[in-house]
N, C-alpha and C positions, 0 to 999 in steps of 0.2 A: 543620706538622702539627698537626692537629686536636688531639691529646692533649695538645700542651702549650700549647697555644690558651685550651684545655677550664682549666688550669691557671690560669691569670692572670685568666681572666673568672670564676673563684667569686669572685675578690676584689673581685666589679660587684654592677650594680643587680640583676642578673637572677635571683640566689640568695638568697633568704631562710637568715639562719642562727638554728638554734636557739638562745637567749638563757636559756630556763629548764631545757634537761637542765645547764647547767653554771655553776651559781644561787652558789657558793660556791670556795674554794681550796683547799680540801682536791681537788674536781674534779682537781688541776693531777699528780697522783700520779700516777707510768708514764703522762703525757699523750704525751711523747715518745721512746717505745719500739715504737713502731706494734703498741699494743698494740689496737687499735679492734676487728681483727677479730676477736679470743677475746674480746673480752669482747660483742660483738653478737651475733656466729653461732652462736654458739657456748656450752651453760652445760652444767651438773651434770645438767640431769634424765633418767629413764633411758631416756626414748625417744630422744632427741640421743646420749647416748653409742652406743646400740645405730644411730642413724643413723650415728654417725660411720663405727663396723665395717662397716657394710654399702656404705658408699662406696668403699672402698678393697676392696670384693671383686671378681674377675673379671669383666670386663665381662658374659660368659656367667651367671655364677652370680646375679647382682644383674639382668640382663632377667629370669630366671626367678621372683625373686622377686618381682619388680613385677608379675607376670602374678596374682601371687594375693593381694600384701597390701590393706587398707582402701584405699578414696582418702584418706580423711584423714592416711595416713601420708605421703605424696608432699610435703607442707609441708618436713616435718623432715629429708625425703631433700635435699630440692631446699636449705635451707636449711647443712647440713653439708656440699654439694658446693661451698661459695662460697666455705671455708678451711679451710684451706688449697684452693689452687684441684681438681678436679677432673674435667678435661674430660669421662672417659671415662664417668663418671656422671652429667655437666650431659648431654650427648648422649641418654645412655641414657633419664632422668626426662624431659627433653621429650619425645622419642619416646611415651613412656607416658604423658604428661602425662592425669587425667582431668576436670579441666577444660576449660572455652571458652575461662577467659582466666588471662593470668598477667602480674602488675603487680610490678615489679622493686624499684618503691620500698619496698613492703612486708616486703621482708629486709633492706633495706638505708637505713632509713628514715634514720640519721641520720649515715652515709658522709663526707655531703658539708656536712650544715650544722652541723658543730664548727665553734668558731672556732678553733680547730689552724690553719684555712683562714688567716688574718691573720699569723699571727705564725711559722710554722715550712712554708718551703716543702720543706724535705725530707721532712717526712710528709703534707704536701699532692702533692710528688713519688710514693711510696710511696700515698698511695691512687689517684690516676690513673690510675696504669698499672694498679691492681689492676681501677679500673674500666674502664678499655677493653679488658683481659682482658674481663670479664663477657659486655661491651656483645656485643664478635666470637664469643663461644662462642655465648653465648645466640641471638640472629642467624642466625649459621648452623645453630647445630642444628635453629631452627624453620623455619626455609625448608626444610632439606633434610628436615626431616620432613614437612610436607607436601608433596611432591614427592613421599615415599614412602606419604603416604595413609598413615602412621603414627601422626599424635597426633590428638585432640581441640581440642584448642588451636586457636581459631579470631582471638585477640584480644590481640596481645603490646604491653604499653606498659612501656619501657625510660626514660620519663622522668628524669631526673635523675642520670643516667649518660652520661661520654661518649662519641661514638660519633665513631668514625675514618669522614674522609671516602669512603675505599675500604668501606666499610660503608655507608654510604650510596647509592654507585652499586651494590652489591650486591642492596639491597633496589631500588633504583629499576628494574635493569635486569627486575629479578623480574615489577614492577608494568606496566613494558611489554609484558614477554612475555604477562602474563594478560589484558593490550589486544588483541593483536595476536591471540590464541586464539580470544577471543572474537568478534573480529570475521569470523575464518576462518571457526569455526562458523556464524555468521549467513549468513554464501557460501554455507555450504555448503548449509544450509537452506533458501535462495533457491532454490539451483540445484535440488534434491528436488524441492521445488513445482512448480519448471515440469517437471521430468521426469515427475513426477505425473498434472499434466496432458497432456504427451504422450503418457501413457499412456493415457491417457482418451480421446483422440484417436484412437489405434491401433486401441481398440477397436470405437470406432464405424466405424470403416470394414474391419474386419477380414476381410468377406465380401467387399472389392472385392479386395483383395490378402490373402488371407489369408497363403501363404507367405513374403513381402516382409516382414511385419509381427510374423511370428514372429523371424525372425532382429533386427528393430528391438528385441523385445522383451527379446531375449536379452542384445542391445549395453545396453541401458538398462539390463536389471536388474543388469551386471558393473558399469557405472559406479555407480551407488545403492553394492557391495558395497565399491569403492574408494575411495570417498567417504565415509569415516569419523571423526566430529568425536573431537578429543582434546583433552583439555587438561594441561596439567602441575602444576597446584595445582588443588586440591578447588572443585567447583564451587557454591562457597558463597563470602557474603561475610567477606574476611580484615582486621582492621585492624593495622596498627604503629603505633604512636603514637612518639614520642622529639623530643629535644630536638635539635637542630640546626644545627650549628656550618658554615657556609661560609665559605672565602677562596681556594678554586681555580675556575677558570671550568670547568673539563672536570664538577666535583663539577655545578656549577649548572646548567652544562647538563641533564647526565643527570636532574637532579631537576625539574627545567622539564620534562622529554619523561613524567617519570614523574606529574606535576601535570596534566599535558595528559591523559595516559590516563584520572588519576582524571576528570576533568569528561566522559568518553565513555561509562565502566564504573566502576561502584564496585564490582567482584569485588574488589581488591586497594586500598586505600585507604594513602596515607602521610599517615598526621594531624601534626602538626609542633603540639608544647605552647608550646616557649620557641625561637627565628630568634635566629642572631645573625650578620651577614653583615659580614665585614672586606674591607675592598679592593677594593670590586668596585662601586663607580660606583651614581649615582643611576637609571641607567637600568634596572640589573637591577633592581637595591631594588621599581623600580616594579613590573617585570615578574615577579616572583615575591611582592608583595604581591598581583597583581592572583588571582592563579589559588590563594591560600591560601585555603582556608575563614575565613576570619575569625573565627569564631564562638570557634573553640577560641585562640587565640595568646592567650596570659597574661603574656609576658614578649618583647622587641624590645630587640635589639641593634644600632647602627648605627657603629661605630665604625673610624674611620679609612677614611673614606669620600667624602672632600674635597666634604661636603657644606655647600655657602655659601647665604645668604640666597635666592638664586633659585633653586635647588634644591632646597631644603627647602617652597617653597610651592608646588612639584609633589606632593613624598610627602604632605604636611599633608592632604588632600586620604584618603586612605591610610591614616592612624592616625585618624584620627576615623569609620573603619568598624570600629577591632580594638574592639568596646563590654565584652570580657570583658577588656583589656590592665589588668594591675596594674604592670608593671614597663616600665619606657622609658630606652635610653640612646642621647643624642645624644652624649657626648663625646668629645671629640679629632677633631672639624672644623671647616668654617669660615664658622661662622656667625656674627654680630657682632651682638648684637642691639638695642646701642647707635645705630647707621648706621643702622635700617631698622624705623619706628616701626612699620608694615602688618606687617611679619613677627611681631614681640612681639606687636600684637594676635590676629594669626594664633594662635601658638603659643600664647598665655592661650587664645584661644575651643579649643581643642583638646585643653588640658593638661585644660579644665573641664569637657567633654563625653564623658571617659574616667572615669565613677563609680565604677571601681574602681581607679583607679591609686591605687598608696602608697609608690610607692619610683621615685626618678627622680634621673639622673645626666643636668647641663649641663654638667661640668669642659672645660676648653678651650675654653668658648665668653666673649667681654668680654658681659657684663650688666650691669654696674654700673651702679647706677641705676633697673634695669628689672625686679629682681627680685618685685617686689611686683605688679605688672603681669599677671608671668606665673604667679605661682604663688596670687594670691588668686581664683582661680574651683575653683582643686582642691578637691571637696566634702568628703574623708577626708585627717584629719591625715596626713602621711607620716611614714611608718618609716622610709625612707632616702634620703636628701640627699646627693649631694653636689657641691658646688662647688667643687671643686678650679681654681686657676688660672683666677678667672672676674672678677676686678680686680673684687672688693668693695666699698664701699663702707659711710659710718657708714647711707646710707638703707637699705640693704639690712640690715643687722643688727639696725638697729631694727627695718623690718618685720615680719623672722626670731622679735625677741622677744615681739612683741603678735599673733602670730597662733596658729593653730591649730596650726602645725609644730611648736613647744615641743614637744609631744610625742614628736617625731623619737626614733628608736631608735637610729640610725645616721646620723655628723653628719662629714662629713668639708669642711674648710675649708681646706687645704691650699695652702700661695703664693700668698695674696691678699695680702701684705704687711700684715696686720694688726693691728702694731704704731702705726700712726699713730691705728687709734680702739679700742685696748685698752680704753676704758671701754665702747663698747658691746659688745663682746665680751665683758667680765666680766657684762653684765646679761644676755646673750644665756645666757652658760653656767648663770647661775644661774636662768634659766628653764626650761631645758633640763634639770637638774640631775635630778629625780626620775624620767625618761623613759631618760637616755642609757646606755648600754651601750655602744658603741663612739664615742669623740671622735679624732680625724684630724686636728690641727694641724702637718702639717710645715711649717718653711721659712717659717716669716713673718716673719721677721728680725724676733725680739721680744727685748728686750732682758733683762739679769739681773731688773730688778725686774717686770716683766710676765710673765716666764717663772717665775717663786716663785709670783708671785700665782694663774696658773693652775693649776699646780699646788696648791695652797691649797684653788683652789675644787673641781676634780677628786677630790679625795681625801675628801670629803664627799659625794660622788654616789653614792649608795646601791646603782646597780645596774652601775656602769660596769666594763667588763669589760675592756677594752683602752682604752690612752693614746697616742697617737703624736706624739713632741714633739720631731720631728727638726729638727735646725737647728744653726746657729755659736754654740755654749755651749763653756763654759769647764770644767775638773774642777771646781770648787768649787761650780756652778752645781749641772749634775749631782748632787753630794752631796748639797747642802742638799732639792734635788727628791725624793732617797731618803730624805731623813730622814722629810719630810714622808708620801709615799706609804705607809712602809711601816705607817701608821695605818689605809692604808684595807680595806675591810672584806669588798669584792665584787673587789678589780684581780688579773687574771688574767697580764694581761701589761702589758708596756711599752716602747715602741719607742722607741729615741733615737739619736743619731749618737755616734759616735766625739766628744768633745770637739775643738775646735783646737789647744788645746796641748799635746795628745799629735803634733802633728805638727810637727818639728823643720827648721827647711827648710836649716839649716846639718848636720842630721845624715846621712850617708851612707851609716851603719850599718844595712840594710833589719834586722837583727836584733835591731838595738837598739829600732829604733823597733816592731817588734814589742812586746816583752819592754814597753812603756811599757802601747802598749794591754792587753797582760792582766793589767798592775798594778791597771789602771784599771776596769777589769772584774771583779776580785779583791776592789774596795774598795768599788762597788758592792752587788756579792753578799753583801760581810760586811754591810752597812749591814739589806738586805729579809731579808735569811736565808730563801732558797725561797718567802717567801709567795707572790710573783707571779714568772714568768717574766721577764728582762732578754732585751730584742732589743737587737741593738747592729748599727747599720749603718756603715760606712765615711763617710766624711764627703767630700763632692763640692763642690769652691772654684768 
């Protein structure tokens, strides 16, 4: 389902996190108590307290109130209806909305940009379910209000919210309906014009066949009264802007039909800001990119599409047309840049042509030794760079250390066996230290010395919020790491694996093993003393 996909995709390149709103460890207080909605949607001002009361009134009373209040009060009322969600209030407010546009991100600015998405799946799941609820309610009310001619709203922007695929189908169906009605009305206009021409001919010949022509004129008049132009939606341009996550072929076909309808008639436009295509294959990717308004695309994710070196050759021309693209995710495909220098050159050219690109994920694609050729043409320093499982070499780390990309804020170098190049890695981390907010170095097979050296470097990073160092370490390694990290002034979360020595292969008592795990976590927490969040994952051998 798209809502669960969204939960995981929030951790990728497409959606930047807001590092500025969580700059101190004191912000961790109540972080895991689902307090976001209360802190961000409702405050204690008189206007918002009154709004909270009004949205709980019976529907008829609220409907009458909305007829007499100033337009400026619709904004706090809409905000108050979001948490807890008041379906009836949302529907009535959108039906009465006094403005031409509604942008949901103004009300939910930091709902999905918090660092909590990186280290609390439970909290992120709560927010995702809430976001799906918002998008479903608002979109349904928008379409319903348009059909009933009850709202002034003509532009709805729900970018940043998860959109279930059933909602995409729902909107696409109405988009196609608007096109069919437009075509029908054009045919009626053409037919009535022909009828008018026929009446003119009848008038000229009425002296010859007066009685017969009277009967024909009556029949023509009846035809005109029967053929009336109708529209289900207002006869104005309507725009629905959203982030699209697709993985079902049926939804893909419905969306393609809507985009083809957009090309013929712009009465109801579906505008896509971020596009996430999973498991659809090269041919469908190309079909969709060909139909989209390429100026509007700011993020593109093509994960799990079995894209090979040959496939990417066909996709590259479409990528180069996305002039406003800021985020590109080509992870988890079958592209081996080491085996094909021509593909590597073409990809470098297209990355260099994307002047706004600042977030890139090439994870899962072998590119050892090719990193400099791929990234050197990019104009802007990357804010997000994920090279998870890319087979990086000493040369790649040296390039990064001496490139503009040392200004990166989020760096993922997990699963590259970097223990072989620990000196180059330490140099890179020191160069990146002033700007790094998130550093992920999971499963790189570090030995104890390298591990603790990295911890010492990370401790001195002035902006570091999340450090991920999962791997096969022992209890004492983590305890020493905790001793070092407790002196960090910025760290909000540390993600590790359970140490290898809490797993006793001879221990058959599951309860006893779980007790050992709890003792380890308690020992770490006793050292860090709630200065930051400890996230402990199971160790997979």
